[in-house]
C-alpha positions as CSV (number, residue, x, y, z in Angstrom):
1,M,0.0,0.0,0.0
2,N,1.6,3.3,-1.0
3,D,1.3,6.6,0.9
4,A,-1.5,7.9,-1.4
5,Q,-3.6,4.9,-0.6
6,I,-3.4,5.1,3.1
7,S,-6.7,6.6,4.2
8,L,-7.3,9.0,7.0
9,G,-8.9,6.1,8.9
10,H,-5.8,3.8,8.5
11,D,-3.6,6.7,9.6
12,R,-5.7,7.4,12.7
13,L,-5.8,3.7,13.5
14,A,-2.0,3.4,13.4
15,R,-1.8,6.3,15.8
16,L,-4.3,4.8,18.2
17,M,-2.5,1.5,18.1
18,K,1.0,3.0,18.4
19,R,1.4,2.3,22.1
20,G,0.3,-1.2,21.7
21,T,2.5,-1.9,18.6
22,D,5.5,-0.4,20.3
23,F,4.9,-2.6,23.4
24,L,4.4,-5.8,21.4
25,G,7.0,-5.0,18.7
26,C,4.6,-5.8,15.8
27,E,2.7,-3.8,13.2
28,V,-0.9,-4.3,14.4
29,A,-1.9,-4.2,18.1
30,I,-4.0,-7.4,17.9
31,M,-2.9,-10.2,20.2
32,G,-4.0,-13.8,19.5
33,G,-6.0,-15.2,22.4
34,A,-4.3,-18.2,23.8
35,M,-6.5,-21.2,23.1
36,S,-5.3,-24.6,24.3
37,W,-4.4,-27.1,21.5
38,I,-5.2,-24.3,19.0
39,S,-2.7,-21.5,19.7
40,E,0.3,-23.6,18.7
41,R,3.3,-23.2,16.4
42,N,1.2,-22.9,13.2
43,L,-1.4,-20.3,14.2
44,V,1.0,-18.4,16.4
45,S,3.7,-18.0,13.7
46,A,1.0,-17.1,11.1
47,L,-0.3,-14.3,13.3
48,S,3.1,-12.9,14.0
49,N,4.2,-13.2,10.3
50,A,1.0,-11.3,9.2
51,G,1.9,-8.4,11.5
52,A,-0.2,-9.2,14.6
53,F,1.1,-10.8,17.8
54,G,0.7,-14.6,18.2
55,V,0.6,-16.1,21.7
56,I,1.4,-19.8,22.5
57,A,-1.2,-21.4,24.9
58,C,0.9,-23.4,27.3
59,G,-2.2,-24.8,29.1
60,A,-1.3,-28.1,30.7
61,M,2.0,-28.6,28.8
62,T,5.0,-29.9,30.6
63,P,8.2,-27.7,30.4
64,D,9.6,-30.2,27.8
65,L,6.6,-29.8,25.6
66,L,6.7,-26.0,25.9
67,D,10.4,-26.0,25.1
68,T,9.6,-27.9,21.8
69,E,6.7,-25.6,21.0
70,I,8.7,-22.4,21.4
71,A,11.6,-23.8,19.3
72,E,9.2,-24.9,16.5
73,T,7.5,-21.5,16.5
74,K,10.8,-19.8,16.2
75,K,11.6,-21.9,13.1
76,R,8.4,-20.5,11.5
77,T,8.8,-16.8,12.4
78,D,11.5,-14.4,13.3
79,R,9.0,-11.9,14.7
80,P,8.0,-11.5,18.4
81,F,5.4,-13.7,20.0
82,G,4.3,-14.4,23.5
83,V,3.7,-17.4,25.8
84,N,0.6,-17.7,27.9
85,L,1.2,-19.5,31.3
86,I,-1.6,-20.6,33.7
87,T,-0.7,-19.3,37.2
88,M,-2.1,-22.5,38.9
89,H,0.2,-24.8,36.8
90,P,2.1,-26.9,39.4
91,M,5.4,-26.4,37.4
92,L,5.0,-22.7,36.8
93,S,8.6,-21.9,37.9
94,E,10.0,-24.4,35.4
95,L,7.8,-23.0,32.6
96,I,9.1,-19.5,33.3
97,E,12.7,-20.9,33.1
98,T,11.9,-22.4,29.7
99,C,10.6,-19.0,28.5
100,K,13.8,-17.4,29.8
101,R,16.1,-19.9,28.1
102,H,14.4,-19.1,24.8
103,E,14.5,-15.4,25.5
104,V,10.7,-15.1,24.9
105,S,9.9,-11.4,24.6
106,H,6.5,-11.4,26.3
107,V,4.9,-13.7,29.0
108,V,1.2,-13.6,29.6
109,F,-0.2,-14.9,33.0
110,A,-3.8,-16.1,33.0
111,G,-5.9,-17.7,35.7
112,G,-5.7,-15.8,39.0
113,L,-3.1,-13.7,40.8
114,P,0.5,-14.6,40.1
115,P,2.2,-16.6,42.9
116,T,4.9,-14.9,45.0
117,G,8.1,-14.3,43.2
118,S,6.7,-15.3,39.7
119,I,6.5,-11.7,38.5
120,E,10.1,-11.0,39.5
121,R,11.3,-14.3,37.8
122,V,9.7,-13.3,34.5
123,K,11.1,-9.8,34.6
124,E,14.7,-10.7,35.5
125,G,14.8,-12.7,32.3
126,G,14.1,-9.5,30.4
127,A,10.6,-10.4,29.2
128,K,7.6,-8.1,29.4
129,L,4.8,-9.4,31.6
130,V,1.1,-9.2,30.6
131,C,-1.6,-10.2,33.1
132,F,-5.3,-10.6,33.0
133,A,-7.2,-8.2,35.2
134,P,-10.8,-9.2,35.9
135,A,-11.6,-6.2,38.1
136,L,-10.3,-2.6,38.7
137,A,-8.9,-3.4,42.2
138,L,-6.9,-6.3,40.7
139,A,-5.7,-4.1,37.8
140,K,-4.3,-1.6,40.2
141,K,-2.8,-4.2,42.4
142,L,-1.1,-5.9,39.4
143,I,0.3,-2.5,38.2
144,R,1.8,-1.9,41.7
145,S,3.4,-5.4,41.5
146,G,5.3,-4.3,38.4
147,V,3.2,-5.9,35.6
148,D,3.9,-4.2,32.2
149,A,0.5,-4.5,30.5
150,L,-3.0,-5.8,31.2
151,V,-5.6,-7.8,29.3
152,I,-9.2,-7.1,30.4
153,E,-11.4,-9.9,29.1
154,G,-15.2,-10.0,29.4
155,M,-17.6,-12.9,29.8
156,E,-18.4,-12.9,26.0
157,A,-15.1,-14.7,25.5
158,G,-14.6,-18.4,24.8
159,G,-13.1,-20.8,27.3
160,H,-12.7,-19.8,30.9
161,I,-14.6,-16.7,31.7
162,G,-15.3,-14.2,34.5
163,P,-18.7,-12.8,35.4
164,V,-18.5,-9.3,33.9
165,S,-19.1,-8.2,30.3
166,T,-16.3,-6.6,28.2
167,S,-18.2,-3.3,27.8
168,V,-18.6,-2.9,31.5
169,L,-14.9,-3.8,32.3
170,A,-13.7,-1.4,29.6
171,Q,-15.7,1.5,31.1
172,E,-14.5,0.7,34.7
173,I,-10.9,0.0,34.0
174,L,-9.7,2.0,30.9
175,P,-10.3,5.5,32.3
176,E,-8.5,4.5,35.6
177,V,-5.4,2.7,34.4
178,G,-5.3,3.2,30.6
179,A,-2.7,5.9,31.0
180,D,-0.4,3.9,33.3
181,V,0.1,0.7,31.3
182,P,-1.0,-0.6,27.9
183,V,-4.4,-2.3,28.2
184,F,-5.6,-4.8,25.7
185,V,-9.4,-5.5,25.5
186,A,-10.7,-9.0,24.9
187,G,-14.0,-10.9,24.7
188,G,-16.7,-10.7,22.1
189,I,-14.7,-8.7,19.5
190,G,-15.5,-10.1,16.0
191,K,-15.3,-6.9,13.8
192,G,-13.0,-4.0,13.4
193,G,-15.6,-1.3,14.3
194,L,-15.7,-2.4,17.9
195,M,-11.9,-2.6,18.0
196,A,-11.8,1.0,16.9
197,G,-14.3,1.9,19.7
198,Y,-12.1,0.4,22.4
199,L,-9.0,2.1,21.1
200,E,-10.8,5.4,21.2
201,M,-11.7,4.7,24.8
202,G,-8.0,4.4,25.7
203,A,-7.1,0.7,25.0
204,S,-3.7,0.2,23.4
205,G,-4.9,-2.8,21.5
206,V,-7.2,-5.8,21.5
207,Q,-7.0,-9.6,21.9
208,L,-9.1,-12.0,19.7
209,G,-9.3,-15.7,19.8
210,T,-12.6,-17.0,18.4
211,R,-12.1,-15.0,15.2
212,F,-8.9,-16.9,14.3
213,V,-10.1,-20.5,14.9
214,C,-11.2,-20.8,11.2
215,A,-8.0,-19.5,9.8
216,D,-6.4,-21.7,7.2
217,E,-3.3,-22.0,9.3
218,C,-5.2,-23.2,12.4
219,I,-4.8,-26.9,13.0
220,A,-8.3,-27.4,14.5
221,H,-10.1,-30.4,13.0
222,P,-12.5,-29.6,10.1
223,N,-15.5,-30.7,12.3
224,F,-14.5,-28.1,14.9
225,K,-14.2,-25.4,12.3
226,K,-17.6,-26.4,10.7
227,A,-19.2,-26.1,14.2
228,F,-17.9,-22.5,14.4
229,I,-19.1,-21.6,10.9
230,R,-22.6,-23.0,11.6
231,A,-23.0,-21.5,15.1
232,S,-24.7,-18.3,16.1
233,A,-23.9,-16.1,19.1
234,R,-26.6,-17.7,21.3
235,D,-25.1,-21.2,20.8
236,A,-22.0,-20.2,22.8
237,I,-23.1,-20.8,26.4
238,P,-21.4,-20.9,29.8
239,S,-21.1,-24.2,31.7
240,V,-23.2,-24.5,34.9
241,Q,-21.7,-24.8,38.4
242,I,-23.3,-27.8,40.2
243,D,-21.7,-27.5,43.6
244,P,-20.9,-24.2,45.3
245,R,-17.9,-25.7,47.1
246,L,-16.3,-26.5,43.8
247,P,-14.8,-23.2,42.7
248,V,-15.3,-24.1,39.0
249,I,-14.5,-21.2,36.7
250,P,-17.3,-21.3,34.1
251,V,-16.3,-22.2,30.5
252,R,-18.1,-20.8,27.4
253,A,-18.5,-23.4,24.6
254,L,-21.0,-24.4,22.0
255,K,-24.0,-26.3,23.3
256,N,-23.6,-30.0,22.9
257,R,-23.7,-33.3,24.8
258,E,-20.4,-32.4,26.4
259,M,-22.0,-29.6,28.4
260,E,-24.2,-32.2,30.1
261,N,-21.2,-34.5,30.7
262,F,-19.4,-31.8,32.6
263,S,-22.3,-31.6,35.1
264,A,-21.8,-35.3,35.8
265,K,-18.0,-34.8,36.1
266,Q,-18.6,-32.0,38.7
267,R,-20.9,-34.3,40.7
268,E,-18.3,-37.0,40.7
269,V,-15.6,-34.7,42.0
270,A,-17.9,-33.2,44.6
271,Q,-18.6,-36.7,45.9
272,L,-14.8,-37.3,46.2
273,L,-14.6,-34.1,48.2
274,D,-17.5,-35.3,50.5
275,E,-15.7,-38.6,51.1
276,G,-12.5,-36.7,51.9
277,A,-10.8,-38.7,49.1
278,V,-9.3,-35.5,47.5
279,E,-8.2,-32.0,48.7
280,M,-9.8,-28.9,47.2
281,A,-6.7,-28.1,45.1
282,E,-6.6,-31.6,43.7
283,A,-10.4,-31.3,42.9
284,Q,-9.8,-28.1,41.0
285,L,-6.9,-29.7,39.1
286,Q,-9.1,-32.7,38.2
287,I,-11.6,-30.3,36.6
288,E,-8.8,-28.5,34.7
289,H,-7.5,-31.7,33.3
290,Y,-11.0,-32.7,32.4
291,W,-11.4,-29.6,30.3
292,A,-8.0,-30.1,28.6
293,G,-9.1,-33.6,27.6
294,A,-12.5,-32.6,26.5
295,L,-11.1,-29.7,24.4
296,K,-8.5,-32.0,22.8
297,R,-11.3,-34.5,21.8
298,A,-13.0,-31.7,19.9
299,V,-10.0,-29.7,18.4
300,I,-7.7,-32.6,17.5
301,D,-10.0,-35.6,17.1
302,G,-13.0,-33.7,15.7
303,D,-15.5,-35.1,18.2
304,V,-17.7,-32.1,18.5
305,E,-20.4,-33.9,20.4
306,S,-18.6,-35.4,23.4
307,G,-15.7,-32.9,23.1
308,S,-15.7,-29.3,24.3
309,V,-16.1,-26.8,21.5
310,M,-14.9,-23.7,23.4
311,A,-16.0,-20.5,21.6
312,G,-16.8,-16.9,22.3
313,Q,-20.1,-15.2,21.5
314,S,-18.4,-13.6,18.5
315,V,-18.5,-17.1,16.9
316,G,-21.6,-15.9,14.9
317,M,-19.4,-13.6,13.0
318,V,-17.1,-16.4,11.8
319,K,-18.5,-17.2,8.4
320,K,-15.7,-19.1,6.5
321,E,-12.2,-20.5,6.5
322,E,-9.6,-18.0,5.2
323,P,-6.0,-17.1,5.7
324,V,-4.9,-15.2,8.9
325,A,-3.7,-12.3,6.7
326,D,-7.1,-11.9,5.2
327,I,-8.9,-11.9,8.6
328,L,-6.5,-9.3,9.8
329,R,-6.9,-7.2,6.7
330,T,-10.7,-7.2,7.1
331,L,-10.5,-6.2,10.8
332,I,-8.1,-3.4,10.0
333,D,-10.1,-2.1,7.1
334,E,-13.3,-2.2,9.2
335,A,-11.6,-0.3,12.1
336,A,-10.2,2.3,9.7
337,H,-13.5,2.7,8.0
338,A,-15.3,3.2,11.4
339,L,-12.7,5.8,12.4
340,E,-12.9,7.6,9.1
341,R,-16.7,7.8,9.4
342,R,-16.6,9.2,12.9
343,S,-14.0,11.9,12.0
344,H,-16.4,13.5,9.5
């Protein structure tokens, strides 16, 4: 695209994204949401190569598996990418060391407050640290702890979700901390117009997961992609918590038999708690492993009935399979067009 073709909207978009692109070291301030089994070497490198910012989902991986995944991603791109680590992973320290050894530029912590010392360990390796902030008080606490950037993700997102919508979180958090650190908004974003809106509110960028599942470069099974293309927003529903003692984080996925199976799994784990057969931490871990297995059945094996088809509500805007670069181009053009319209 030559200078004459760059519209007013594209120019304004680049300016609004500048803080985010400077922080991530890429051309477009769009982070790939870390989706277990999906955000691996192929999709992550495709996102980074196309000018966005890919993020590896470590999920339940062992340090050895993560080591291989980072090395394989590096073979496919020489651009920056991040690694998403779950804070409750029993081998979090070793996973941080793996990222350090590979000189990963950005580490993203998801799933609760980082354990003592983990923030320092990431930072001493020279990586920038991004954390999820599900509420304003936590956002402020994380910034005081030395976190470099935040992701605020609303309940419209796929996978594990909090109780508050993206639009409410953005209104609460952006005006308060948007000037202190870069903030990336996530959950329910399927089109560029909304992306532009959050940037105008003070976000430095956005994070999208669901929108990239049907990318050509994504390894998800054809059945999984078909389920996305067929689904409407209302098909992506949160799982139900059966027992209040089980602090189960709800998961948003497409309605299927698996959603019923999960209720049975919770009852089984609750009974083990009743019998004193497992501790609370072990019970939680069992639920997490269950999700990892259910998701793998759907993503890798293509069993979209008894597997978990995790998807955000923006799934209704996923209409076809296409290359990552085309999806990004559409989003950018939509955002630029929205900004151009608003500037008249």
